[in-house]
Every structure is written in C-alpha cells, then in structure tokens.
DRENVEXTI-132292 format. One line per 2 residues: for each residue x, y, z of C-alpha. Coordinates in Angstrom, 1 decimal. Layout:
X/Y/Z ~ ...
//
This chain:
-36.5/-70.4/50.6 ~ -33.2/-69.9/48.8
-32.8/-70.3/45.0 ~ -30.3/-72.5/43.3
-28.7/-70.8/40.4 ~ -26.6/-72.6/37.6
-24.1/-70.2/36.1 ~ -22.0/-71.6/33.3
-20.0/-70.6/30.0 ~ -21.0/-72.9/27.2
-20.4/-73.5/23.6 ~ -23.2/-73.7/20.9
-23.3/-77.4/21.5 ~ -23.3/-77.1/25.3
-19.6/-77.9/26.1 ~ -18.6/-76.1/29.4
-15.2/-77.8/29.8 ~ -12.2/-75.8/30.7
-13.3/-72.4/29.4 ~ -10.6/-70.5/31.3
-7.2/-72.0/30.0 ~ -5.3/-74.9/28.4
-4.6/-76.5/31.6 ~ -7.7/-76.1/33.4
-9.2/-79.4/32.6 ~ -7.8/-81.8/29.9
-9.6/-84.9/31.1 ~ -10.8/-87.0/28.3
-8.1/-85.6/26.0 ~ -10.1/-82.1/25.8
-7.7/-80.0/23.6 ~ -9.7/-76.6/23.5
-9.0/-75.3/27.0 ~ -9.3/-71.5/27.1
-11.9/-71.2/24.4 ~ -13.7/-68.4/25.7
-10.8/-65.9/25.6 ~ -11.2/-65.0/21.8
-14.5/-63.6/22.6 ~ -13.8/-61.8/25.8
-15.1/-58.4/26.0 ~ -16.8/-55.8/28.3
-20.2/-57.4/27.9 ~ -19.0/-60.8/29.2
-17.2/-59.0/31.9 ~ -20.2/-57.2/33.0
-22.3/-60.3/32.9 ~ -19.9/-62.2/35.1
-19.6/-59.5/37.5 ~ -23.5/-59.2/37.5
-23.9/-62.8/38.6 ~ -22.3/-61.8/41.9
-23.8/-58.6/42.7 ~ -26.2/-60.0/45.1
-25.2/-62.1/47.9 ~ -24.5/-65.7/47.3
-22.9/-68.8/48.4 ~ -21.2/-71.2/46.2
-21.9/-74.9/45.5 ~ -19.0/-76.7/43.9
-17.9/-80.0/42.4 ~ -14.6/-81.2/43.8
-12.5/-80.6/40.5 ~ -13.9/-76.9/40.2
-13.3/-76.4/43.9 ~ -9.7/-77.4/43.5
-9.1/-75.1/40.7 ~ -10.7/-72.1/42.5
-9.0/-72.9/45.5 ~ -5.6/-72.9/43.8
-6.2/-69.4/42.4 ~ -8.7/-67.3/44.0
-7.0/-67.2/47.5 ~ -3.7/-66.2/45.9
-4.9/-63.2/43.8 ~ -2.8/-60.1/45.0
-4.0/-57.0/46.1 ~ -5.0/-54.7/43.2
-4.8/-57.5/40.7 ~ -7.6/-57.7/38.1
-10.7/-59.4/39.5 ~ -9.7/-58.7/43.0
-13.3/-57.8/43.7 ~ -14.4/-61.3/42.9
-11.5/-62.9/44.7 ~ -12.6/-61.4/47.8
-16.0/-62.4/47.5 ~ -15.4/-66.1/46.6
-12.8/-66.3/49.4 ~ -15.1/-64.7/52.0
-18.5/-66.5/51.2 ~ -19.3/-70.1/52.2
-18.2/-72.8/49.7 ~ -20.5/-76.1/49.8
-18.4/-78.8/48.1 ~ -19.2/-82.3/46.7
-16.4/-84.3/47.8 ~ -15.4/-87.7/49.3
-12.4/-86.0/51.3 ~ -14.1/-83.4/53.5
-10.8/-83.3/55.6 ~ -9.0/-81.7/52.6
-11.1/-78.6/52.2 ~ -8.5/-76.2/53.2
-9.9/-72.8/51.4 ~ -11.5/-70.6/54.3
-15.5/-71.2/54.7 ~ -15.4/-74.6/53.0
-17.8/-77.3/54.0 ~ -18.6/-80.8/52.5
-22.1/-81.5/51.2 ~ -21.9/-85.1/52.5
-22.7/-88.4/50.8 ~ -26.3/-87.6/49.8
-25.9/-84.4/47.6 ~ -29.4/-83.8/46.5
-30.6/-84.0/50.2 ~ -28.0/-81.8/51.4
-28.7/-79.1/48.7 ~ -32.3/-79.6/49.1
-31.8/-78.9/52.9 ~ -29.7/-75.7/52.0
-32.4/-74.3/49.8 ~ -34.9/-74.7/52.6
-32.8/-72.7/55.0 ~ -32.0/-69.0/55.4
-29.3/-67.2/53.6 ~ -28.5/-66.0/50.3
-29.1/-67.6/47.1 ~ -26.9/-70.9/45.9
-24.7/-70.5/42.9 ~ -22.9/-73.0/40.8
-19.8/-72.3/38.7 ~ -18.5/-75.1/36.5
-18.9/-78.3/38.2 ~ -20.4/-80.3/35.4
-21.1/-83.4/37.0 ~ -22.5/-81.9/40.2
-24.8/-79.7/37.9 ~ -26.0/-82.9/36.4
-26.9/-84.2/39.7 ~ -28.9/-81.0/40.6
-30.8/-81.0/37.3 ~ -31.6/-84.7/37.5
-33.1/-84.1/41.0 ~ -35.1/-80.9/39.8
-33.4/-78.5/42.3 ~ -32.4/-75.8/39.8
-34.3/-72.5/39.9 ~ -32.6/-70.4/37.4
-29.8/-70.8/34.7 ~ -27.5/-67.9/33.9
-25.7/-68.9/30.7 ~ -23.2/-67.3/28.5
-23.4/-69.1/25.2 ~ -20.3/-68.4/22.8
-20.4/-68.8/19.2 ~ -18.1/-71.7/18.8
-18.8/-75.3/18.4 ~ -16.4/-77.6/20.1
-17.7/-81.1/19.2 ~ -16.6/-82.8/22.4
-16.1/-82.2/26.1 ~ -18.2/-82.1/29.3
-21.6/-80.7/28.7 ~ -24.0/-78.7/30.8
-27.1/-81.1/30.1 ~ -27.0/-84.8/30.0
-29.6/-87.2/29.3 ~ -30.8/-87.4/33.1
-32.0/-83.8/33.3 ~ -35.4/-83.3/34.8
-37.8/-82.1/32.0 ~ -38.9/-78.6/33.0
-39.9/-75.3/31.3 ~ -37.8/-72.1/31.8
-38.9/-68.5/31.0 ~ -36.2/-66.2/29.5
-36.1/-63.4/31.9 ~ -33.2/-61.4/30.2
-30.9/-61.7/27.2 ~ -28.5/-59.6/25.4
-25.4/-59.9/23.0 ~ -22.0/-58.8/23.5
-20.0/-57.1/20.8 ~ -18.0/-60.4/20.3
-21.2/-62.3/19.9 ~ -21.8/-63.8/23.3
-25.3/-64.5/24.0 ~ -25.8/-63.5/27.7
-29.0/-65.1/29.2 ~ -31.1/-65.6/32.2
-33.7/-68.4/32.5 ~ -36.1/-68.5/35.5
-37.7/-72.0/36.2 ~ -41.5/-71.5/35.4
-43.4/-74.8/34.9 ~ -43.5/-78.4/33.8
-43.1/-79.1/30.1 ~ -46.3/-78.4/28.1
-46.9/-80.1/24.9 ~ -49.4/-79.6/21.8
-49.8/-80.0/18.4 ~ -49.8/-78.4/15.0
-52.6/-80.7/13.7
//
C-alpha cells in the first residue's frame, strides 16, 4: 500500500499560501507572496531535495498544478533545480480538476469527481508514494478523510496573520510521531511526522 505524504512550507501560524513569489497566489488579497525567500539557505534546499530522493507521484490541486505547469516544463538545461524539474516532468501528476481535458503537462491525469475515493484507490495500488505540494484546498480534503500518512513540514519563523492555511476545522483528529527534525541556519524548522494512532487523552488530576 502506498503512503500519502503532505509536503508544505508553512509560517508559524500555519499559512502556506504563495511561499515562492509575489504573484504566485494573490487570492483573498494576500500581500506576502515570496515570504520564504529571506530564510532560504542550504538547509532548506537540502530538505526540499530530500523529499524527492525516493520515487514519488504528485497529487495536486488545480491552482498548484497550473503554477507548476507554467514553470517546471520550461526550466532550461543546466538551470538551478533542473534535477527537480526532470523529476516533476517525468512523474505522474494526479490532479483535482473539473476540466480534465485541459491537463496539457505530460503524465497528468484527473482524479475525477470523487477525490477522496480516487486517492484511496491510488493508495491501494502499486507504485511509489504519493506526494502533495501546496494545494491547500486539496490537502484539507485529504486530512478530513483521514488519508494522510506523513507530514513533511518546513516551518518558517514568520507570522503572517492571514492566508490559506495547512489545517482547517475539518481535519480528522489523529496523532503523529515526530520521526526527524532539524533547524536550518536561518531558523527554519525542518520536520517529518509519521501517522501513529488515534488521539489519546488523559488528565493531570
């Protein structure tokens, strides 16, 4: 059975909107696009690359898919991150979309109208693990339907106050184990959480 891994760059208050640049996603009047770059260093670079060291397939929301499709297929030979471009271009992309006929990026396929069922079926099948990037609305659905096995989070030391967040009020309650953590030279907390059990409760009384 394949694992579903959520990868995200988040602020201290859980915002994941538009980490990469000012024009990436301005919906809702978001004014802080590109907020990760003041903290970018080799530690963050290694963490991002480490997420792609094992074979994977991508699971993407439509907005993130469009952002990726406008960039990764056009990375020139020898450019920075060409290795990631090659991985993204070559792997399967499973996309939450109402317009499957517009998925022009190679190896892209629509998840269909029942996203949770489609992802559950993918997990039951053979193949590499499934990895999300960005895609906040899709991740909300996956967390609400208890489909997430691991969280790979880069937590940046910045408070944004508003924007699309990783977790919403519909996430399924569940307990995770911290499998690995380290801190980059710029203060980014690099974490890897593995789903372990149901939430346990107790009392100090």
